[in-house]
N, C-alpha and C positions, 0 to 999 in steps of 0.2 A: 504494500500499499504505500503510494508515493506521499500522500498528504498525511504527515506525522500527527496533525491535529485530529483529523478524522479517526486515525488509529486509536488515539487516546480516548475519544469519545465513544467509539465502538466498544473498546475494552471496558470502559466505565458502565456502559449500558449493558453488557453481558454480565458483569459483576452484580449490578442491582437486580437484573432479571433473576440470576441464580439465588439471590438472597430472598426474593420476593416470590419465588415459585410455590405453588401449593399442589397437593395431590388431590386429584378428583377421580372418582371411579369411571372407568372406561365404559363406552356403550356399544362400540363396534370393534371390528378387527383393526389391529394396529395399522394406522394409516400409512406408515412408512414416510417416503418423501413426496407424496402427492399432496399438494397444498389444498386442493378442492376437497379431498377426504378429510383433511384436518379440520376444515371449515364445517364439514358435515358433522364430524365427531363433536366439535365445540357447540354446534347448534343442538345436537342430541342432548349433551349434558346440561346445556342452558335449559332445556325443557324440565329437567329434574331439579336443578337449582340455578337461578338466574345468574348470568355473567354481564356485567355492565357494558363491556365493549368486547366484540369479536372483530379482530383486525386482520385483513389480508391485502394483498395487491390488487390493483384495479382489474387486472386480467382475469383473476379468479372470480371477482365479484360479478363480472360481466358475463360469466358462463351461464348464469341463470338468475334473472332479476327477482324471480319468485323464491327460489330455494335459498338464495343468499341475500334475502332482503334486509336482514338485521346485521349483515356484515358491513363493517366500515372500512374505507380505504386507508392505507398507511399515509397517503397524502393529507389526510384531513387532520392529523394530529397538531398542525400548526394553527388550525383555526380555532377561534375562541369557543364556539359551540361544541366542539368535540369534548372539552373537559367540563361541561356544565354538570354540576352536581357531584363532581369528584374533587373532594377537598380534604385537607388534614385537620380541619377544625369544623365545628358545627354550633348552631345556636338552637337547640331543639326546644320545642314548646314543652310546658310542664304537663305532659300527657305520657303516662307509662307506656302505653301501647306503641307509641311513636318513638320514644326513646330507646326501648329495647330492640326495635327493628334496626336502629343505627349499629347495634352491636352483633347483628345477625351473622354477617360474613366472617367476623372475628371468631365467633363460636363455632361456625361451620367448618372452618379450615384449621382448627386446633385440635390437639389430642387432650390438652388440658386448658383449663380456664380458671383464673383466680379472680373473684370479685372481692375488693377490699372496701368496706363501707362500715364506718363506726356504728351506723344506726341500722344496719341491714337486717338484724333480727327483731328489731323494735318498731319504731314508727316509720321506717322505710322498708319494712318486710314485704310489702306488696310488690315493690319493684323487684326484690329478691326472687320472690316466687314467680313473677311473670317472666323474668329472665331465665329462670331455671326451666320453666315450661318450654320456652322457645329454644333453648340449647338442647333440651332433651328430645325435641321433636324432629331433630335432623335425621335425614335418610340414613339408614343403618350401613349403607355401602361407604359412608364416609368414615366408618370405624367407631370405636367406643370412645367415650368422653369421661374424663375425671374433672368434675366441677368442685373448685374450693370456694368456700364462702367463709370470709374472714370478717369478724365484727368484734365490738367491745364486750368485755366481761361485764355483766350486770352489776351495778353499784349496790353496796350495802354497808351496814354499820360495822361489820366484822367479816372474816373469812367464811364463817359458817353461813351467815346470811346470803353472802355472794353465791356460796355454792348451791343453796337452796334455790335462789333466783335463777342460777344457770340451769339447774335441772328442769325448772319450769319452762324456761325458754327453749331448752333442747326438745322437750316433749311437745311443745307447740310447733316448733319448726319441723320436727320429725312427722308429726301428724299432717301438716300441710305440704311438705316436700316429697315424702316418700312416694305418694301416688303419682308424682311426676317423673320419677326415675324410670327410664326405659332400658330393656335389654341388659347388656353387660355394663352400662354406664353406672357411675357412682357419684355420690356427693360426699364431701367432707366439710364439717362445721369446725371452725377455729374461733376460740374466745381469746382475744388478746387484752392485756391490761389497759392500753390505751391507744386508740387509733384516732387520726385526725382527718385524714383525706379520703376521698373517694376515687378509687383507682381500679382499673381493670387490666390484667396482665394475662397473656395467653401464649402458647407455644406448642412445641412438639416434644417427643422423647427421642434422645439419641443414645445409641449403644456404645458404651465405653468398653475398654479392655476387660476381659473376663466376662463379658456378656451382660454387665450391668446397665440398666436403663436409668438415664438421668433426664430431668427436665431441661429444656433449652428455651428460653424466651424469644419470641418472634415479634409480637405486636402488644401495644398497651395504650390506654388512653386514660386522661385525667378528666373527672366530671365535677365541676364545681358544686352542682346540686343534682339531685335526682327527684323525679315527680313523686308525690304521695298519692296520686289519684289521677284525676282527670280535670285539669284547670287550664284550658287553652288560652284564656285571657290573662293569665299571669305572665310576669316578665320572664322571657326565656332565659335559660341557663347557658353556660358556655362550656364546650367540651372540645378537647384537642388531642391529637395522637402524640404519644411519647416519643421523644428522640431516643437515639441508641443508648446514650449515657443515663437518661432518667429511667428508661426501661431496665437496664441492667441494675440500677440501684434499687429500684422497687422489687425486682426479682430477688436480689440477694438479701433484701431485708425481710421479705415475708413468704417467698415461695420456694427458695432453694431447700433441697432436702435436709441438709445437716445445719440448719441454723441453730445457733446456741440459744437455748430457753424457748424454742418454738413450742407453742402449746400442742398437746396430743389432740388429734382430730376425733371428733365424733362421726363415724361413717354411716351413711345411708346407702342402701342398695335397693334394687327393685324387688318387689314382693313376688315370690315364686307362685 
């Protein structure tokens, strides 16, 4: 490649693509190098779980205006309309159903998801329950999911009172969440002494030497507030995707397997 700047940009593009790639279940025979077949595969998996943009070259799109009607051309990426509704931040209305939908893709393409919310088991538990229901409803072909729910330990006058309140909260969350657990998926409840922020972190498992599986973070978002119900006229909140450094920091503080003094989880599984 004679243009060294183009080489640099292409290498950067390939690196970012590799970092952001997700695994989706196949629908047809492996397409090989046939671009039209790849488009057909993408359209088929789009019917199972939506894909925001399917991109190909103009030659492929022109093969069939009907079959490839949702395929976009690579030339369009420099147009402003191409990127509409694709952002790294959001200002969602205070409506739980709308807010959890913003987290759908993150839950869909992860093996584990950690929702960190100080009030997730108390006055914001409706958000926790609806997000759990959405995460557990994903197509079984995307694999099993481990959902971690992190919240504050209930307050009390002494340790004994705190423990009683914890058991009451646990029973309440178990009763409401267990019916949502599907197939081989599972939920873990964590009670921390003091949480302050609303964060969601998600990722996959990687196999290390000796065959040990460890969590690896891929995506995360900070949420200034979450809805308590359905109040579309309230002032919207502000959400944003986490950068790599912030993602790694939150992961190491709450999600890593061997964190010192990490609370023991309460595990919930599907009823047989």
